[in-house]
Backbone bond lengths (Angstrom), bond angles and torsions (degrees), N, CA, C in turn:
res aa  C-N    CA-C-N  psi(-1)  N-CA   C-N-CA  omega(-1)  CA-C   N-CA-C  phi
1 R - - - 1.447 - - 1.522 110.77 -
2 I 1.323 114.15 147.84 1.458 119.04 178.01 1.519 107.98 -102.98
3 R 1.308 114.24 128.30 1.465 119.84 179.22 1.522 109.62 -112.82
4 A 1.302 114.54 161.89 1.464 119.19 174.59 1.520 108.82 -66.07
5 A 1.331 117.29 151.43 1.461 121.44 -175.02 1.520 111.65 -59.43
6 G 1.287 117.74 -41.53 1.462 120.78 -178.19 1.511 112.24 -66.30
7 V 1.329 117.49 -37.37 1.457 121.55 -179.38 1.515 109.86 -69.31
8 R 1.326 117.86 -42.42 1.452 121.80 -178.68 1.516 110.46 -65.25
9 D 1.352 116.21 -44.49 1.455 119.58 -179.78 1.517 111.16 -64.89
10 A 1.295 117.34 -39.43 1.465 120.53 -179.48 1.518 110.68 -66.51
11 A 1.330 117.27 -32.83 1.454 120.03 -179.40 1.518 111.37 -72.35
12 R 1.327 119.29 -33.77 1.458 122.53 -177.28 1.514 112.90 -84.82
13 Q 1.315 117.11 -37.41 1.456 119.81 -174.01 1.519 110.67 -91.06
14 P 1.323 116.29 141.38 1.466 118.73 176.39 1.530 109.29 -70.63
15 H 1.279 114.53 157.35 1.469 121.39 -178.81 1.520 108.83 -69.43
16 T 1.336 116.93 111.10 1.457 120.29 -175.13 1.524 112.34 -99.06
17 M 1.311 117.50 -21.12 1.467 118.97 -178.21 1.520 109.60 -75.25
18 S 1.314 115.59 136.66 1.462 118.59 179.43 1.526 109.33 -86.66
19 K 1.291 114.83 146.62 1.459 120.04 178.96 1.517 109.76 -76.98
20 T 1.310 115.81 146.67 1.452 120.55 176.14 1.518 108.42 -78.30
21 P 1.325 117.28 127.54 1.478 118.69 179.21 1.527 110.84 -61.22
22 K 1.314 115.63 151.12 1.466 121.08 -178.25 1.522 111.58 -61.98
23 S 1.329 117.37 -32.30 1.469 119.37 -179.38 1.532 110.84 -63.68
24 E 1.355 117.72 -36.88 1.460 120.16 177.47 1.521 111.20 -68.75
25 K 1.339 117.00 -36.18 1.458 120.22 177.26 1.517 110.43 -62.57
26 K 1.334 116.64 -40.98 1.466 119.93 177.70 1.516 110.76 -63.44
27 D 1.346 116.50 -39.02 1.462 119.93 178.00 1.527 110.73 -61.68
28 K 1.339 116.72 -40.47 1.460 119.97 178.47 1.514 111.31 -64.35
29 K 1.330 116.54 -39.47 1.459 119.94 178.41 1.515 110.95 -65.25
30 E 1.306 117.34 -34.63 1.469 120.93 179.81 1.526 111.32 -71.79
31 K 1.315 117.97 -27.77 1.457 120.89 -178.85 1.525 112.34 -73.46
32 T 1.322 118.64 -30.50 1.458 119.99 -177.76 1.519 113.76 -64.11
33 P 1.346 121.18 -38.93 1.458 118.23 176.97 1.526 113.12 -64.49
34 K 1.338 117.83 -27.75 1.460 120.11 178.96 1.525 110.53 -63.05
35 K 1.329 116.78 -36.32 1.466 119.92 177.31 1.519 110.54 -64.25
36 D 1.326 116.36 -39.65 1.466 120.34 177.82 1.524 110.59 -64.04
37 K 1.350 116.01 -38.26 1.465 119.65 179.48 1.521 110.73 -66.78
38 E 1.346 116.65 -34.11 1.460 119.54 178.43 1.520 111.53 -67.17
39 K 1.316 117.75 -31.49 1.458 121.26 -178.57 1.525 112.21 -75.02
40 T 1.318 118.30 -31.18 1.459 119.95 -175.63 1.526 113.78 -65.41
41 P 1.348 121.99 -38.73 1.460 118.19 177.31 1.522 112.56 -63.13
42 K 1.338 118.19 -33.33 1.456 119.97 177.97 1.515 111.06 -62.53
43 K 1.337 116.40 -41.46 1.458 120.23 178.45 1.519 110.90 -66.12
44 A 1.324 116.47 -35.81 1.457 120.02 -177.64 1.524 111.07 -68.93
45 S 1.338 117.81 -29.19 1.456 119.28 -177.69 1.532 112.45 -80.64
46 T 1.337 119.57 -27.33 1.456 120.26 -176.24 1.523 114.61 -77.59
47 P 1.350 122.01 -36.66 1.456 118.26 -176.74 1.516 114.80 -64.77
48 G 1.318 118.95 -15.61 1.453 120.02 179.70 1.517 112.00 -62.17
49 G 1.343 117.33 -32.03 1.457 120.71 -177.18 1.510 113.34 -79.36
50 E 1.304 118.22 -58.78 1.458 121.40 -172.38 1.517 113.07 -104.82
51 G 1.322 118.13 -35.04 1.462 120.36 177.51 1.505 114.03 75.60
52 S 1.324 118.86 36.20 1.461 121.25 179.84 1.513 110.07 -78.11
53 D 1.335 117.31 140.99 1.448 121.63 -178.25 1.513 112.88 -69.85
54 S 1.320 118.62 -36.36 1.454 121.10 -172.44 1.528 112.46 -99.93
55 G 1.322 118.30 22.70 1.454 120.69 175.07 1.517 113.78 78.64
56 G 1.311 120.37 8.22 1.455 122.73 -178.78 1.511 111.16 -95.67
57 G 1.323 118.88 42.38 1.449 122.40 -177.78 1.517 112.61 -62.02
58 E 1.347 116.36 -37.08 1.447 118.40 179.56 1.518 109.47 -91.28
59 L 1.314 115.20 153.76 1.463 119.80 178.99 1.521 109.00 -80.17
60 R 1.311 115.81 137.90 1.447 120.89 -179.40 1.527 109.42 -97.78
61 A 1.319 115.62 157.50 1.463 120.54 176.73 1.526 109.00 -68.84
62 V 1.303 116.14 136.15 1.459 120.94 -179.27 1.520 109.23 -120.83
63 C 1.329 115.68 165.77 1.459 120.77 -178.44 1.535 110.70 -72.38
64 A 1.317 114.57 166.46 1.467 120.87 -173.96 1.521 113.44 -68.21
65 I 1.328 117.90 -27.35 1.464 119.64 -175.93 1.525 112.81 -92.23
66 A 1.311 118.57 6.15 1.464 122.22 -175.03 1.520 111.62 -73.82
67 T 1.332 116.05 74.28 1.454 122.34 177.79 1.515 108.45 -136.31
68 P 1.279 121.71 127.05 1.461 130.41 3.61 1.532 111.46 -81.71
69 L 1.319 115.34 134.32 1.457 122.47 -179.62 1.521 109.04 -102.20
70 A 1.314 116.39 127.47 1.465 121.17 -178.30 1.524 110.38 -75.14
71 D 1.332 116.02 142.04 1.460 119.77 174.27 1.533 108.91 -77.35
72 L 1.327 117.31 179.96 1.466 120.54 -173.30 1.526 113.00 -62.66
73 N 1.324 117.60 -44.10 1.468 119.68 -178.98 1.523 111.77 -66.38
74 T 1.324 115.95 -43.06 1.462 119.72 178.16 1.524 110.62 -65.50
75 T 1.324 116.85 -38.19 1.463 120.91 177.98 1.525 110.70 -60.27
76 K 1.321 117.02 -43.14 1.475 120.56 178.96 1.524 110.62 -60.84
77 K 1.332 116.25 -43.27 1.465 120.15 179.99 1.526 110.88 -66.04
78 I 1.324 116.26 -42.14 1.467 120.35 179.57 1.521 110.19 -62.17
79 L 1.329 116.53 -46.51 1.470 119.97 -178.62 1.525 111.69 -66.01
80 K 1.330 116.83 -30.28 1.465 120.26 175.92 1.528 110.37 -66.69
81 V 1.328 116.85 -42.09 1.467 121.07 176.99 1.527 110.17 -64.64
82 V 1.330 116.80 -41.35 1.472 120.98 178.65 1.521 110.12 -61.30
83 K 1.328 116.63 -40.78 1.471 120.42 -179.34 1.525 111.35 -64.59
84 K 1.333 116.27 -44.42 1.470 119.50 178.33 1.524 110.96 -63.78
85 A 1.322 116.54 -41.24 1.464 120.73 179.55 1.526 111.08 -66.81
86 A 1.318 116.92 -36.10 1.463 120.32 179.73 1.529 111.30 -67.24
87 K 1.333 116.18 -36.48 1.472 119.38 177.01 1.522 110.94 -63.68
88 A 1.328 116.14 -35.35 1.465 121.19 -179.87 1.531 112.15 -91.62
89 K 1.316 116.89 5.81 1.471 123.28 -179.60 1.528 111.81 57.34
90 Q 1.336 115.18 46.17 1.461 121.80 178.10 1.522 110.66 -111.35
91 V 1.339 117.69 34.54 1.458 121.23 179.40 1.518 110.72 -129.05
92 R 1.325 114.66 156.35 1.456 122.83 169.75 1.525 105.21 -118.24
93 R 1.334 116.27 123.60 1.465 121.25 -175.52 1.524 110.88 -106.19
94 G 1.315 115.54 142.94 1.451 120.68 173.16 1.516 113.64 85.29
95 V 1.319 114.42 158.31 1.458 120.94 -174.93 1.528 111.23 -61.94
96 K 1.316 116.94 -45.12 1.460 120.43 -175.07 1.531 112.05 -62.09
97 E 1.333 116.96 -47.75 1.472 120.63 -179.35 1.523 111.56 -66.96
98 V 1.325 116.80 -41.14 1.464 120.57 -177.95 1.524 110.60 -66.81
99 V 1.321 117.44 -42.93 1.466 120.51 178.82 1.522 110.20 -62.02
100 K 1.325 116.13 -42.37 1.467 119.93 179.18 1.530 110.46 -61.93
101 A 1.336 116.88 -43.34 1.466 120.91 179.99 1.532 111.00 -66.37
102 L 1.333 117.55 -40.03 1.466 120.61 -179.77 1.524 111.41 -67.20
103 K 1.309 117.16 -34.74 1.467 119.84 177.87 1.517 111.65 -70.43
104 K 1.339 116.56 -23.54 1.472 120.74 176.34 1.521 111.45 -89.09
105 E 1.345 117.00 10.00 1.467 122.92 179.20 1.527 112.68 62.29
106 T 1.331 117.51 35.09 1.462 121.67 176.15 1.516 109.25 -73.35
107 K 1.326 117.17 133.79 1.465 121.53 -179.45 1.520 109.98 -90.79
108 G 1.323 115.36 151.79 1.457 121.56 179.18 1.513 109.74 164.23
109 V 1.327 115.96 -163.08 1.458 122.71 175.55 1.520 107.33 -120.14
110 C 1.317 116.84 128.88 1.456 121.58 -179.32 1.527 108.78 -96.24
111 V 1.326 116.40 125.88 1.461 122.77 178.78 1.523 107.09 -113.11
112 I 1.324 116.78 120.55 1.460 122.42 -174.93 1.524 108.83 -116.90
113 A 1.328 116.48 137.32 1.465 120.68 176.84 1.524 108.86 -78.26
114 G 1.311 116.35 138.28 1.462 120.94 -176.43 1.509 114.43 -89.81
115 D 1.331 118.22 -9.96 1.465 120.33 -176.23 1.523 112.61 -106.15
116 I 1.325 117.09 35.36 1.459 121.86 -179.25 1.526 109.38 -81.74
117 S 1.321 115.36 136.03 1.450 120.92 176.06 1.522 108.60 -137.87
118 P 1.292 120.88 126.21 1.457 129.25 -0.70 1.527 111.75 -73.83
119 I 1.292 115.19 149.67 1.460 121.95 -174.63 1.531 112.26 -68.46
120 D 1.335 116.22 -22.71 1.466 120.72 -177.62 1.517 113.04 -61.31
121 V 1.311 116.90 -18.92 1.468 121.01 -178.90 1.522 111.24 -63.89
122 I 1.340 116.95 -33.77 1.468 120.29 -173.65 1.524 114.51 -118.25
123 T 1.317 118.79 3.50 1.469 119.44 -174.14 1.522 113.48 -64.33
124 H 1.308 118.49 -25.52 1.468 120.91 -178.50 1.531 112.85 -84.53
125 V 1.323 117.95 -15.08 1.470 121.08 -175.92 1.533 112.44 -65.28
126 P 1.350 120.48 -45.54 1.472 118.85 177.85 1.528 113.37 -60.46
127 I 1.314 117.24 -34.49 1.469 120.61 178.90 1.524 109.99 -65.45
128 L 1.334 116.12 -44.51 1.464 119.95 177.34 1.526 111.22 -62.74
129 C 1.340 116.03 -37.94 1.469 119.91 178.48 1.523 111.08 -62.97
130 E 1.331 116.63 -43.00 1.465 120.10 179.93 1.525 111.35 -66.21
131 E 1.338 116.79 -38.11 1.464 120.00 178.27 1.519 111.58 -66.16
132 A 1.345 116.51 -36.70 1.464 121.11 -179.11 1.533 111.86 -88.03
133 N 1.348 117.19 1.72 1.465 122.74 -179.01 1.538 111.34 58.71
134 V 1.328 115.85 43.49 1.464 123.02 178.85 1.530 107.58 -109.18
135 P 1.334 118.41 125.40 1.466 119.16 178.08 1.526 110.98 -68.02
136 Y 1.337 116.47 143.36 1.463 120.47 179.13 1.517 109.13 -135.24
137 V 1.329 115.07 155.09 1.456 121.93 -179.86 1.524 108.44 -149.02
138 Y 1.321 115.71 149.30 1.463 121.43 176.98 1.528 109.40 -99.56
139 V 1.318 116.02 142.78 1.463 122.38 171.05 1.523 107.32 -116.15
140 H 1.322 117.21 164.26 1.456 121.07 -172.39 1.516 114.51 -72.20
141 S 1.337 118.59 -34.69 1.456 119.62 -166.48 1.522 113.11 -128.50
142 K 1.325 115.93 131.64 1.463 120.95 175.59 1.527 110.68 -73.98
143 E 1.328 117.07 -28.46 1.464 120.37 178.08 1.528 111.09 -67.26
144 E 1.334 116.10 -44.60 1.463 120.10 178.47 1.523 111.12 -64.95
145 L 1.326 116.61 -38.04 1.459 120.57 179.00 1.528 110.62 -65.35
146 G 1.315 117.16 -41.99 1.460 121.13 177.52 1.509 112.12 -65.11
147 A 1.333 116.82 -40.76 1.464 120.80 179.26 1.531 110.78 -66.08
148 A 1.322 116.87 -39.35 1.467 120.02 178.36 1.517 110.98 -67.23
149 G 1.320 116.75 -30.18 1.462 121.35 179.13 1.510 113.76 -84.93
150 M 1.309 117.44 13.05 1.466 124.11 176.47 1.531 112.70 63.50
151 T 1.330 117.69 36.04 1.451 121.24 174.12 1.515 109.08 -123.93
152 K 1.309 115.87 154.96 1.455 120.43 177.55 1.520 111.00 -80.85
153 R 1.322 116.63 -23.91 1.454 121.72 -177.03 1.531 111.68 -87.04
154 P 1.328 117.40 145.70 1.466 119.26 171.30 1.534 109.87 -62.40
155 T 1.317 116.46 142.61 1.461 121.02 -176.26 1.519 109.37 -121.43
156 S 1.324 116.45 134.81 1.456 120.28 -175.79 1.517 112.94 -82.62
157 V 1.331 117.72 -34.87 1.463 120.36 -176.43 1.528 109.55 -152.19
158 M 1.335 115.97 144.73 1.465 122.37 176.57 1.513 109.27 -138.99
159 L 1.312 114.89 144.58 1.459 121.52 174.97 1.520 107.24 -113.94
160 V 1.331 116.48 115.84 1.463 121.83 -179.91 1.520 107.78 -90.68
161 L 1.323 116.31 121.00 1.460 121.86 -177.72 1.526 110.60 -90.67
162 P 1.338 118.24 141.64 1.464 120.31 -179.70 1.528 112.55 -72.68
163 E 1.313 117.30 -30.08 1.471 122.22 -178.50 1.518 109.04 -125.00
164 G 1.328 115.87 153.50 1.452 120.83 177.08 1.515 111.61 -73.78
165 T 1.312 116.24 155.58 1.456 121.75 176.36 1.526 108.77 -100.25
166 K 1.323 117.29 -167.53 1.464 121.33 -175.69 1.526 113.05 -56.07
167 G 1.319 118.48 -48.96 1.457 121.40 -174.51 1.515 114.88 -87.49
168 S 1.316 118.23 7.84 1.460 120.09 -175.11 1.527 111.91 -79.74
169 V 1.311 114.83 158.55 1.459 122.26 179.17 1.523 108.54 -84.29
170 K 1.320 116.50 136.80 1.467 120.67 178.83 1.523 109.58 -75.35
171 M 1.336 115.93 133.39 1.464 121.50 175.84 1.518 108.91 -88.57
172 S 1.331 115.50 153.61 1.462 118.72 173.29 1.529 108.21 -70.03
173 S 1.302 117.20 164.54 1.468 120.33 -175.57 1.533 112.15 -62.87
174 D 1.341 116.79 -37.84 1.470 119.86 178.47 1.530 110.80 -66.60
175 D 1.341 115.49 -44.94 1.458 119.38 178.59 1.519 110.94 -63.07
176 K 1.308 116.22 -39.42 1.465 121.05 -179.56 1.532 110.95 -63.80
177 K 1.345 116.35 -43.42 1.472 120.26 178.02 1.525 110.47 -62.28
178 E 1.333 115.98 -45.46 1.462 120.63 -178.82 1.534 110.44 -63.52
179 F 1.330 116.02 -44.03 1.470 120.22 179.43 1.524 110.66 -63.06
180 D 1.341 117.26 -45.75 1.466 120.80 -179.37 1.524 111.37 -60.98
181 D 1.337 116.26 -39.94 1.460 121.03 178.99 1.531 110.27 -64.78
182 M 1.339 116.41 -49.29 1.463 120.85 179.73 1.534 110.81 -63.09
183 Y 1.318 116.29 -40.66 1.466 121.41 -179.00 1.525 110.73 -63.46
184 S 1.334 117.33 -45.53 1.469 120.10 -179.32 1.532 111.33 -65.11
185 K 1.343 117.26 -36.65 1.467 120.06 177.18 1.529 110.76 -64.87
186 I 1.331 116.13 -42.12 1.464 120.34 -179.96 1.528 110.58 -65.41
187 V 1.333 116.96 -42.75 1.469 120.55 179.85 1.522 110.09 -60.95
188 S 1.332 117.34 -45.60 1.463 119.64 -179.53 1.532 111.19 -65.70
189 K 1.331 116.92 -39.17 1.466 121.22 179.09 1.528 110.62 -64.53
190 V 1.339 116.77 -44.48 1.467 120.96 -179.33 1.524 110.73 -65.83
191 K 1.330 117.11 -40.72 1.465 120.29 178.92 1.533 110.57 -64.59
192 S 1.329 117.58 -38.52 1.463 120.04 178.45 1.527 111.38 -69.50
193 M 1.331 117.28 -31.23 1.466 120.33 178.96 1.532 111.57 -71.14
194 S 1.317 116.76 -35.10 1.460 120.21 -174.84 1.527 113.59 -78.19
195 K 1.332 117.88 -12.46 1.475 120.45 -179.36 1.496 111.68 -82.35
């Protein structure tokens, strides 16, 4: 029989590597919480300046084409609208879904993350938005955009729809009024930024 080289060598040679004693393993386990403790003071010092809920107090580097880029206050409002829309299933997530919706002339507001790498993944989305007459805006962080969209994964682009589709959850009348008000403010703000 032919065996893999590693299996054959392991069978012929005696075990030469020494085992790590259990006491050293415990020491390694004790060292990992210290790293976590070192990270917490850094987090405590940053919220004093900006006060962002999702830890994005500092501005992140964005790509060169990220125009119009929302400032921190506008970003918070946009992400709040995205969160409400995601609860009601009024969003399209990811490049593939958003492109498909834009080609079908779906109306809404397109929110694009500015820290996408490689940038070629999203460069065609603003062009499609302009052709479909859909306002678009860039935000600083793909992680914050994904979190606002109720996903664990960072998201590069989202299309927030003004109305629910067939499978969407119905909002109560108060929530619907609040969402419509916030949505219209965001649309007007984004349109004024893009001019």
